[in-house]
MDAnalysis code that builds the backbone (N, CA, C; Angstrom):
import MDAnalysis as mda
import numpy as np

u = mda.Universe.empty(207, n_residues=69, atom_resindex=np.repeat(np.arange(69), 3), trajectory=True)
u.add_TopologyAttr("name", ["N", "CA", "C"] * 69)
u.add_TopologyAttr("resid", np.arange(1, 70))
u.add_TopologyAttr("resname", ["VAL", "TYR", "ASN", "ASP", "ASP", "VAL", "ASN", "THR", "PHE", "ASP", "TRP", "VAL", "ILE", "GLU", "CYS", "LEU", "MET", "GLU", "ILE", "LEU", "GLY", "HIS", "THR", "HIS", "GLU", "GLN", "ALA", "GLU", "GLN", "LEU", "SER", "MET", "ILE", "ILE", "HIS", "PHE", "LYS", "GLY", "LYS", "ALA", "THR", "VAL", "LYS", "THR", "ALA", "PRO", "PHE", "PRO", "VAL", "LEU", "HIS", "PRO", "LYS", "LYS", "ASP", "ALA", "LEU", "ILE", "ASP", "ARG", "GLY", "LEU", "SER", "ALA", "VAL", "ILE", "GLU", "GLU", "GLY"])
u.atoms.positions = np.array([
    [-48.576, -34.814, -75.705],
    [-49.705, -35.373, -76.431],
    [-49.989, -34.454, -77.611],
    [-50.224, -35.057, -78.764],
    [-50.487, -34.313, -79.990],
    [-51.980, -34.334, -80.329],
    [-52.415, -33.287, -80.993],
    [-53.795, -33.193, -81.453],
    [-54.032, -34.187, -82.590],
    [-55.270, -34.631, -82.706],
    [-55.668, -35.465, -83.836],
    [-57.123, -35.164, -84.158],
    [-57.603, -35.759, -85.220],
    [-58.990, -35.551, -85.647],
    [-59.884, -36.727, -85.278],
    [-59.412, -37.595, -84.386],
    [-60.122, -38.821, -84.068],
    [-60.742, -38.785, -82.674],
    [-59.948, -38.413, -81.685],
    [-60.392, -38.485, -80.294],
    [-61.202, -37.255, -79.887],
    [-62.232, -37.486, -79.094],
    [-63.073, -36.393, -78.614],
    [-62.424, -35.732, -77.399],
    [-62.874, -34.517, -77.109],
    [-62.396, -33.825, -75.914],
    [-62.672, -34.668, -74.676],
    [-63.874, -35.224, -74.587],
    [-64.242, -36.017, -73.411],
    [-63.312, -37.210, -73.225],
    [-62.955, -37.858, -74.322],
    [-62.071, -39.021, -74.237],
    [-60.671, -38.611, -73.784],
    [-60.152, -37.534, -74.351],
    [-58.820, -37.053, -73.965],
    [-58.827, -36.673, -72.484],
    [-59.849, -35.960, -72.047],
    [-59.970, -35.564, -70.646],
    [-60.001, -36.800, -69.748],
    [-60.809, -37.776, -70.110],
    [-60.907, -39.009, -69.323],
    [-59.547, -39.701, -69.220],
    [-58.833, -39.798, -70.338],
    [-57.523, -40.453, -70.347],
    [-56.520, -39.710, -69.461],
    [-56.496, -38.383, -69.568],
    [-55.554, -37.599, -68.775],
    [-55.851, -37.720, -67.283],
    [-57.119, -37.816, -66.939],
    [-57.495, -37.966, -65.535],
    [-57.125, -39.355, -65.015],
    [-57.492, -40.389, -65.763],
    [-57.282, -41.756, -65.297],
    [-55.814, -42.177, -65.314],
    [-55.100, -41.810, -66.345],
    [-53.717, -42.274, -66.497],
    [-52.726, -41.368, -65.775],
    [-52.947, -40.058, -65.866],
    [-51.972, -39.127, -65.304],
    [-52.384, -38.552, -63.956],
    [-53.617, -38.813, -63.544],
    [-54.068, -38.335, -62.248],
    [-54.416, -36.864, -62.198],
    [-54.658, -36.260, -63.361],
    [-55.031, -34.851, -63.393],
    [-56.462, -34.659, -62.903],
    [-56.734, -33.484, -62.367],
    [-58.114, -33.144, -62.038],
    [-58.872, -32.902, -63.339],
    [-60.190, -32.846, -63.247],
    [-60.987, -32.572, -64.453],
    [-60.597, -31.225, -65.049],
    [-60.390, -30.232, -64.200],
    [-60.040, -28.894, -64.686],
    [-58.690, -28.894, -65.401],
    [-57.700, -29.582, -64.825],
    [-56.387, -29.668, -65.466],
    [-56.496, -30.364, -66.816],
    [-57.194, -31.481, -66.841],
    [-57.332, -32.259, -68.065],
    [-58.076, -31.469, -69.133],
    [-59.089, -30.730, -68.728],
    [-59.851, -29.914, -69.677],
    [-58.969, -28.811, -70.264],
    [-58.199, -28.146, -69.424],
    [-57.299, -27.097, -69.909],
    [-56.251, -27.669, -70.857],
    [-55.676, -28.808, -70.497],
    [-54.683, -29.434, -71.374],
    [-55.287, -29.839, -72.704],
    [-56.510, -30.355, -72.694],
    [-57.146, -30.757, -73.952],
    [-57.371, -29.552, -74.855],
    [-57.669, -28.401, -74.272],
    [-57.837, -27.181, -75.074],
    [-56.502, -26.727, -75.672],
    [-55.438, -26.801, -74.867],
    [-54.107, -26.447, -75.371],
    [-53.721, -27.386, -76.506],
    [-53.940, -28.677, -76.313],
    [-53.632, -29.661, -77.356],
    [-54.394, -29.324, -78.629],
    [-55.666, -28.997, -78.489],
    [-56.508, -28.714, -79.656],
    [-56.031, -27.468, -80.397],
    [-55.773, -26.394, -79.682],
    [-55.460, -25.119, -80.336],
    [-53.992, -24.949, -80.697],
    [-53.078, -25.567, -79.945],
    [-51.649, -25.412, -80.240],
    [-51.064, -26.620, -80.962],
    [-51.824, -27.714, -81.023],
    [-51.356, -28.900, -81.725],
    [-50.680, -29.922, -80.839],
    [-50.231, -29.490, -79.671],
    [-49.620, -30.415, -78.720],
    [-49.507, -29.721, -77.374],
    [-49.280, -30.524, -76.343],
    [-49.056, -29.980, -75.005],
    [-48.238, -30.961, -74.182],
    [-47.434, -30.417, -73.289],
    [-46.744, -31.229, -72.298],
    [-47.761, -31.535, -71.211],
    [-48.050, -32.805, -71.023],
    [-49.100, -33.190, -70.079],
    [-48.548, -33.743, -68.768],
    [-47.242, -34.054, -68.738],
    [-46.641, -34.591, -67.511],
    [-45.130, -34.428, -67.612],
    [-44.522, -34.032, -66.505],
    [-43.070, -33.953, -66.419],
    [-42.629, -34.845, -65.269],
    [-41.747, -35.780, -65.577],
    [-41.252, -36.728, -64.579],
    [-40.070, -37.478, -65.180],
    [-39.352, -38.244, -64.367],
    [-38.260, -39.066, -64.911],
    [-38.793, -40.108, -65.907],
    [-37.939, -40.487, -66.849],
    [-38.321, -41.424, -67.908],
    [-38.991, -42.691, -67.388],
    [-38.449, -43.344, -66.341],
    [-39.099, -44.587, -65.876],
    [-40.542, -44.381, -65.420],
    [-40.864, -43.182, -64.964],
    [-42.236, -42.869, -64.560],
    [-43.104, -42.588, -65.784],
    [-42.530, -41.865, -66.746],
    [-43.296, -41.450, -67.926],
    [-43.574, -42.585, -68.906],
    [-42.632, -43.493, -69.073],
    [-42.751, -44.513, -70.123],
    [-44.043, -45.328, -70.043],
    [-44.405, -45.897, -68.888],
    [-45.665, -46.659, -68.860],
    [-46.898, -45.775, -69.057],
    [-46.818, -44.526, -68.634],
    [-47.950, -43.615, -68.821],
    [-48.121, -43.270, -70.304],
    [-46.992, -43.050, -70.994],
    [-47.045, -42.792, -72.438],
    [-47.644, -43.993, -73.159],
    [-47.192, -45.192, -72.792],
    [-47.726, -46.405, -73.418],
    [-49.227, -46.546, -73.171],
    [-49.671, -46.199, -71.959],
    [-51.096, -46.288, -71.633],
    [-51.909, -45.303, -72.467],
    [-51.378, -44.103, -72.682],
    [-52.074, -43.123, -73.530],
    [-52.160, -43.627, -74.972],
    [-51.070, -44.189, -75.458],
    [-51.056, -44.731, -76.821],
    [-52.034, -45.893, -76.942],
    [-52.084, -46.742, -75.927],
    [-53.020, -47.872, -75.943],
    [-54.468, -47.408, -76.047],
    [-54.742, -46.203, -75.593],
    [-56.101, -45.646, -75.664],
    [-56.324, -44.814, -76.920],
    [-55.335, -44.811, -77.811],
    [-55.518, -44.163, -79.108],
    [-55.018, -42.734, -79.193],
    [-54.349, -42.255, -78.151],
    [-53.802, -40.898, -78.197],
    [-52.414, -40.930, -78.809],
    [-51.978, -39.808, -79.314],
    [-50.641, -39.681, -79.885],
    [-49.748, -39.032, -78.832],
    [-48.891, -39.818, -78.215],
    [-48.049, -39.325, -77.134],
    [-46.610, -39.724, -77.357],
    [-45.710, -38.816, -77.000],
    [-44.264, -39.071, -77.079],
    [-43.613, -38.530, -75.815],
    [-42.423, -39.011, -75.546],
    [-41.605, -38.462, -74.462],
    [-40.504, -37.630, -75.114],
    [-40.452, -36.364, -74.723],
    [-39.435, -35.457, -75.260],
    [-38.525, -35.002, -74.131],
    [-37.248, -34.885, -74.451],
    [-36.312, -34.332, -73.465],
    [-36.424, -32.817, -73.476],
    [-36.128, -32.244, -72.351],
    [-36.142, -30.791, -72.351],
    [-36.562, -30.290, -71.076],
])
């Protein structure tokens, strides 16, 4: 997930919790990493698992991509 100037911390946290199943603490930490580093890996899983989650994040206005590595 990449940082942007549109979405609030609360919205990003809510999305990470609802879509990826993160705890509030995990989502809050990830949102801080995204904000200060410009991006963060928010989930690691096989492509078939990640693809619908990435689409769901994008549908909510977040900037998300799947990267190999």
